[in-house]
N, C-alpha and C positions, 0 to 999 in steps of 0.2 A: 780419208784424213790422210792422206801423200804427205811422209817425210822424205826430204829431203839427205840421206846421206851424207860425213863428209867425202867417202871415199864415192863421192859419184860428183862433187863441185869439179864445174870446170879448171881444165891448168891455171887460165887467168886468178879466176877467184883464189885459188891454193895459192900462188906467184903472192900474189896486192896481201894472204893474210903470212904467208909466211914469211915477207919485206916484212909486216909491220908488225908481229911478235919480233922478228930480231934486235929490229929495232929499240923493243922494250925492251928485252935479255940485256944491249949493252949500255941500256939507263939506269941499273940497279944499286952503282952507290948516289948517283948524286939528285935520284929523281924522289925527291922525298917531299908528298906532297897528298890530296885528297885527305886522309883522315885526320890529318894536322887542322881542317875547317873546325876543327868542334873544340879545341884545344890554344891554350895563348900561346905567343914564340916563345915565352920561358919554359911554360910545360913541355914542349917540345924540346929543348933543350936537353932538362932533365933525362927525357924517357928517351931523349937518341943516346942518349948516354949510359944507360940502363943496356946489360947485356939481357940479348935475347933466350927468356925459356925457357930448359930446358924438351919441352914437352916440343918444340922446333926443333932442336936442334942434335937432339939422337932418337931411335928408336924405343918406344914402348907398349905396354898396353893399350894407352888410352889412343895415340894417336894410327899407331895399327888397325885399331877397330878403329875410328872415326873412315879411317882412309878405303877401306874394305867394304864399308857399309857407303860409304863415297861413288868406290866401283861399283856395288853388286845394285845401286837406285840407278848408276848411268847406264849398266845394261840391261835391266827394266825399263827404266823410261823409254829404251831405242826398240827393245824386242815391241815392248807393248803398242805404241806412233806406229809399226807398221801389221798392225794389224784390227780390225775395226771396234777395235774391246771399248774404247772412249766413245766412240758412237754408242753402243749398248747400253754402255752405265750411265749415259747421259740421257736414249730413251729409256733405260729402269727407272729411274728417278723421276722422271718422267718432267723434267728440267724444262725452260725454255731454248726452242734455237733463236739464235740471232742469225739472219738476214746482213752482213758482213756482205756479200755485196752491193747492198744502198748505200752501205760507207763510208767505200772505197773512195766517194769522191770527196772525201769531210777530211782523209787521214794528212795530203798539205796543207790543210787549214789547221788541224791541228799542231802540226808540226810549225808551221810560221808565227803562232802563239805561241806557241814552246821558244823558241829563239828572240821572241818579241819581250818575251819576259825573263827570261836572259838577258837578256842588253839593257835594260831600265833597270835591271834589279843591280847588273855590275857597271852601270855607269856613275848608279845614284847613291853606291855601295848602299842598296838594301837590304842588304843581307851579311851582314858587315861578320868575319871571323870572327872570334872571341875573343876578348879582349879589347876590343872598336862600337863604338853607338854606333849608330842607325848615321853615315852619310860622311862617316871622320874618313874612309881608304876604301875612292872605287879602283876599279880589280877593273880584270880582260879576262871579260870570260865568266873568271866564275872565284873564289874569294879568297882561294892563296896564293894569285896572280895578282900580287899588289904592284902597282906604282907604284909606289911612295919608296918602295925596296931598289929602284932602280937610279942607274946615273943620268940626268940629262932629264928633261921635261919633254916627259910623253903622254899629260894630263889633254891634249890635242886628241889622241885613243879615247877620251870619253863621250865625245860628240860625234864622233864615226859611232862611235856602238850606237848612242841617240836615234842617229841616220837611218844608221841597219835597223835599229831594233824594231819603228817609224815602220821601212819597208815592206818589211814581213806582218809587221801586224797589219798595217792594214792593202797589204796583195799587190804593191808597188811595184812592179819588174821584178818580178821572183827571180826568173833563173838570172838578168845580174847582179841585185843581190845575192846570189848562191855563191858568183863568182867571188863576187868581194867580201863573203865570208872566209873562203878558203885562203885567198888574200890574203886575210886579216891571221887567219889560224899561223900563215907565212911566218907572216909578222910575230906574231906569237911567243912560236922557234924561236924568232932569233933575237929577240929580247929577254923568253924567260926557258931558252935553253931545252932538255928533256925535257920538264915538266910540266911542258906542254902536251905532251906522250898521255897525260890522260885521261884530256879534254879529245886530242885530236882526233881518235876514231869516228867518234861517232858524230861532234862536229862534220867533217868531213862528211858522214856517210850520208847524214842531213841532208849537207848539201848541193850530194850528186841527186839522192830526187828529188828537192825541187825544182835542180836544174832541168833532170828530164819530165818531168811531171810539171811545173810549173807553179801556178800560187793556189789554182783549183778553189772550193767557195769562197764565195765575199769575198774573194780579190776585186780590188777597182782599177787596177791597169796592170794588162796585160802584157807583155815582152816583145820589142820590138820582131816582124816577121822574120829578121835574115838572123836575130839569135835561136828563136822558136825551130828555124828547119835546121838546125843545127840536133835537132833532140829528134827529129824523125824516126828516124831508121831504131832507136831503139827498142831491144824488144819489153812491154809491158815489164814484167813478174823482174826484168834487172834493177830495179832503183831497189826495190824492196831487196830479195838478196843481198846487192851493195848495205843497203843498211841492216839489214840484221850481220853481215858476216863482222862489219866496221864493230854496230854493236856488243855481239857477241867475245871478240877480242879485246877490245874496253875490255869488261867484266873479268877477265883472265888476264888483262894486263893489272889492272888495279888487287883481284885477289892476292900471285904471282907476290908482285913485285912491294907492294905498300903492307899485306898485313898476312903474306906468311916469309915476305924478307923485313919486313919493321914493324911486327905486332904491339913492340911497346912504344904505338901511338897511340893503337885503338885501343891497347893496356889501361890507357893514361885517360882518356872518353869514357871507357867504364869506369872509371873508379870514381875521375872527377862527378860524374853523372851516377851516380848510384845503379845503373840499365843493370833491369832485372835478366839474372842470371839463368836461370831455370831447374836452379838447385845446380847444375857446375861453377867449380870454382875459375875466375877470371882468363884463366891461359886457354884452357879448353876450350874453354865461350869462343873466346876468340878466334885456337885453332878449326871449330865448328865454323862462325862465320864464316875463315877466309875458303874452307874447303868448302861450301856453300856455292860461294860463291864464284871458286875455280868451275865448281860442276856447274853451274847457271851457263856460267859464257862458253862452256864448249858445247855445252847441249843446243846455247842460240846460236852459237858459229857452226854446230852439223845440222840448224834446220830439222827439228827431232821435234814434236808435239811444241810446236812457237809459242801458239795464243795459250795456251793452258799455263807455261812459263811468265807470262805476264801477268797474271793474276800472283804469281811468285814477286815478284820483281812491284809489285804493286804493292802487297805484303815490309816485302824488306824498306822499302821507301816509306810508310806509314809509320815501321817502330821506328826506324832510328828518326827521323824527323820530331817523334813526337816524346821519345826517350830520350833524346842529344838533345834535347829544344832546336831545332835545324829550322822551325817552320816552313810553312809549305813553298817559301819557294827555293827552298835549298835543291833542288833536281826537277825545278822550273823546266828546263828545256829537257827533260827526260821522258817528264809525260807524254808527251807527243810522240818518243819514240817508241812507246810503251801504247800507246792506239794501236803506231799503223802494223804492230806484234800485233794484235790482238785479232785490229782486220781483214790484216795483210800476207799474216800467216810469216810462212819462209820465201815466200817469192821465188824466183825460180830467174837462169841464168841468158836461157834464150829459149824461145816457141816451143822449140822439140823437147825440153826439160819435162815438158808440161803431163 
């Protein structure tokens, strides 16, 4: 089981990651999204006015202990990932081995279907933010990017999303649709500013993967030959590496900027939904959630034992979807990415990295 440590990443990947994280850190002040999906606008204003819990502002036994455990966990994960221990555990437990190579052609299909579900859900407001009825407030990409709060009439973007959703669902000119997806992300930055950073990484990573690999299985119409030729020299593992790095950086962004620097939003959700806290005080639970999200982001970015991490993500999505009434559509565009992480692992930047 080969891991790709962060220090071994090629310079272009490190530059890309550094630029993305730098942009994220500059967005600390106004970037208030994501965890606001599951609370109303009034609850958001109240949470925003509350001071941060002490565990997030000063050192104490709780946050130091959690941080040290997280550091030890990262080190152990990296060390174990560089050995054959995971393979020996699988063999010892008699767990079935999955032939991921046979699933590889289905990764573009899974990514396409995830994007299609996201676009249809966003266009018709099928997964509304708390406080809205289904169909009441169409959004761009996600529940907190609402058209109703924009100046001017942008409802025509609803039908752009429907068209892109249909293209990805049916596999029609997937590479061209991926370029249009990147263009729509740029439009999102223009309309919503830094709030788009919560979604830009995974969306651009998915778009690059599909541009490089095409529509995969069950695609009805391939791309024009002129577009397909642009991807002929792309190393086979690079699309997965880019998708994995941008996904990991997205989790880092969400964990640091939303949960560590704005924990009162999740605390409001914890209180409203009466989440199971496993015996921890609410502020400690939120600190643990933030730490786990950052750790997962670091390990995915570094490419260390990515396949087991995909199961961690499935558990996290399931827990919050059930506990906070998010529904199965809440993370629809991420399901394809989780499938890609499980099937293709870390990927690699070039053929010589194998």
